[in-house]
N, C-alpha and C positions, 0 to 999 in steps of 0.2 A: 700472530696470524696477520698477515696483511690484508688490509682493507680493500685492496683491489680485487679480491675475490668476492666479495659482497655485492650484492644487488637489491636495489630497492627504488623503483622508478614509480609505485602507486603511494597515493596518498589515504591515509584511514580516518574516519570521523565515526565517534561513538555517542550515542543519546541515548536519552530515557523519556519516554511520554507517559504520562499518569492519565488514568481513565478514571473519569468522576460521573456522578450522577447531577442533572438538574431538575430532577423532580421535587416537588415541595415538600414532599415529605422525609426526601433523602438529600437534599441540597449539599452540594460539596462532599457528599460520602465516596470515599475511594471504592471503586469497584472493579480496578484493576491496573495492568501497567504492560509496559512494552519496552524491553531493550535491543537496540538496534546497532550494528555496524554496517558502516557503508565503506567499500574500497573504491577508490577513485584511480583508473588506471591510466596509464601513459597514452595510451592509444583512443581515449576517450570514452571506454568502455567502462559500466560500473556494476557493481554487485551488492546486493546488501543481505545481510542475515539478521534476521529478526525472530525475537521470541515472546509472546503475546499472551497474557493471561487475562482472562475475564472471570470475576470471582462469583457474579450472579447465578444462581442456581437454576440450571445445570450448568456448572462451570466449565469453560473453553481454554485448552491451552494448545497453542499453535506454534510450531517452527518452521519457519522458510527460508530457502534461500533462492534469491531470484536475481538473474543477470539480464542487461540491456546492452545493446550494441552503442557505438557512437552515436547514433541518431535517435537515442533512446528508445529503440524497439526491441520488444522481447525477444531473448535467446533460448533460456530455460530456466525452469524454477522447480524446487521441490517442497513439498507442503507434507507436513505430517500433523495429525490433528488427534486429540482426546477430548472427550465430553462428558462431564462426571467423573473425572479420575479414569475412564475408560476408552482404551484404544477405539477410535473411529474408523480411521483410514490414513494411508500415506499414498503419496503420488510423486511421479516426476513427469515433467510437462517439458516439452520441446517444440521450437517454433522457426519456421522457416519462412520466406516471403510467400509460398503457396499453400504450407501445410501446417495445422496445429494437431499436435498427437500427444497422448497421454497414456502412461501405463500406470495403473493403481491398483490397491487392493484395499478394501473395505471390510468392515464387520459385518455390514449388512447384504452388499453384493458380489463380495467375493474379489477375485481377479477380473480387472476391467482393462480392454484395449480400445482408445478412442481414436479416431483421426477424424479431422474437419479439414475439407479442401476451402482455400482462401481465394479470393478472385484477387486480391489486392493484400500486402503485408498487413498484418496485425499492428493496430496502432499501442494497444496496452493491454493488460493482462491484471485483474485484480485477485490478489492473493489473499487479501482481507487483513495484511498488516497495517497498521494506520500510518506507520511512516512512509508507506508506498501511496497512501489516497494522494499525495500531494503531487506525485510524478506524473498523474495523467494529465494534469495541467501543462506539460511542457508542450502538449500539442494543441493548445489553444492559441489561436492565432491573434496577438495582442495588438498587431496592426490594425486589425478590424474593430478596434474599441470594444465596447459593451455590446451586449447581446448574445442571445443563447447560440452556442456551438455544439454540434453533435460529433462525439468519438464514435467512429463505426467502421470498422468491427472492433470489437473488444469482447474478451472471454472471463468469465469467473471460475475460480476454483469450485465455489458455492454460491447457489442463488440465495442461501438463506441469510438473513440481514448479518449473524453474527459471524458467518462463515463456518457453520457448525455441522456441515453435513460433506458427503463425498470424502476426499477431494477428487472433483472431475470436472470436463470442460462443460460449461454452460455459456452458450452465447447470448449477449444483450447490446444494446447501444447505450451510451451516457450522454446527456445533456447540461452543459455546464454555462455559468454567465461569468464575466468578469466584473467585478464590484468597482475595484479600484486599487491604489496604492496607499500604504499607510506606514506610519512608525507604530510599531508594536512592541509592547514589553509583555514577555512572559518569565516564567521563573528563571528559564534558561538565560535571560539576558534581554536586550534590546535590539530590534533589526527593522531592516528597511523591509517591508512585506508587500506580498501580493495577496489581495483577498479575491477569492473565488466562490462560486456556489454550485453545488450540483442540484440541478432542478428536475430533472426526469431520468428514468432508466428504463426505457422500452424494452419489453423483454422479460423483466421479472415477474414472478407470480403475484408479488405483493408489492405495491407501489412502496418506494423508500421515501421517507420524509426529507424536507429540504435539509441540506447538508453544508455549511458555510466551513470553508477553510480557508487558513492563513499560511503562507509558506514564504521562504525567503526570496528576497529580489536580487538573488547574485547569480542565477543561472542553475543552481543546483536544486531548486524547490524543495528544500529542506522544511518537512511539516514543522508548523509552531503551535498552531491552535486549531481545534475543531469544534464546532457545535451544531448539534443534530437536535431538529425540533419534533413535534408530533407527538406519537405514543412512545419515542424512543427518550427523548430528552435526556441526551448525554452530551458530555464535554469531555474535550483531549487538550492537554497542555504538554508542550516539551519543556521538561525541568531540568534535563541536564544536557550539554551538548558540548565536545571538545574533539580538538584534532589531535592526533597521535602525535607526539614529539619522543624523537629517538634522542638518547644521550649517548 
């Protein structure tokens, strides 16, 4: 078979994130994991498929597929969720410059259709995959240096801190600070990193604790490490990262 009938214009990156506890009585105890695959397309668009597991009772399992355009603006997302090993819901989200919409079915509410009119394009969508937490920072204007900047508008698939409800559309804003550039070593290797901090989440029913995130300083905003304080006291670390090589 001739190679000229084959086409592969995208790059694929795969990784694993470990979920750990920072609570004194559970220090460094493994509490979950996430496996993700990112496809970087030749036109600048990107998609991620992520499988997340939280072992803390009641356990949470989530599968998402999320796509962004060349400007890192949301295009669409699929979320399927189980809690305590029981089906909670599945939903499909679509985003245009003027509308966000959702078609979902949940064990609690049944079939739901949502439509949110937007007065400007949605900046970001929080689907609760940890790998996607760092992608919000693409919209932080680093030329302004340190100081809090607000991502608005932003939508969630669930207002629950573990993303354990819905999925359906929930609007909030998100305040974030830039801490600085660092050389960071995690289990997956040593990277030039950007250090950010989520400092506020106006609109959430319960205030989220401060959340520090480190991501790669290469334009891809790959999640490297995360540290959440307050009542959560959780820690996340990238333990594997590889770019797919074809032979």
